[in-house]
C-alpha positions in Angstrom: 0.0 0.0 0.0 1.1 3.5 -0.8 0.6 6.7 1.3 -1.6 8.1 -1.4 -4.0 5.1 -1.0 -4.3 5.4 2.8 -6.1 7.8 5.1 -5.4 8.9 8.7 -7.7 7.6 11.5 -5.6 8.1 14.6 -2.4 7.2 16.4 -1.0 4.7 18.9 -0.9 6.0 22.4 0.8 3.2 24.2 1.6 -0.5 24.1 -0.2 -3.1 26.3 0.6 -6.6 27.5 3.1 -9.1 26.2 1.3 -10.0 22.9 2.1 -6.8 21.0 -1.2 -5.1 21.7 -1.5 -1.3 21.3 -3.9 1.3 22.5 -5.2 3.6 19.7 -6.6 7.1 19.9 -9.1 7.6 17.0 -9.3 11.1 15.4 -11.8 9.8 12.8 -15.2 10.9 13.9 -17.2 7.8 12.9 -14.7 5.1 14.0 -17.4 2.7 15.0 -18.5 2.4 11.3 -15.0 1.5 10.1 -14.6 -2.1 8.9 -11.1 -3.1 8.0 -9.4 -6.4 7.1 -6.0 -4.8 7.8 -4.7 -1.7 9.4 -1.4 -0.1 8.5 0.9 2.0 10.7 3.4 4.5 9.4 6.8 3.4 10.8 9.7 5.5 9.6 7.9 6.5 6.4 6.8 3.0 5.5 3.3 1.5 5.9 3.5 -1.7 7.9 0.4 -3.9 8.4 -0.4 -4.4 12.1 -3.8 -6.0 12.0 
């Protein structure tokens, strides 16, 4: 996936547990209506699938 194909929904606030879980703050107003098969995080300028 390229940055041009993506859109911003929020950011990771902190990590949780030992299984790689993260807590996310949504800045997208209707986040309950989002339905994704995969979520990408921008890490050092590259989009990395995290879900």
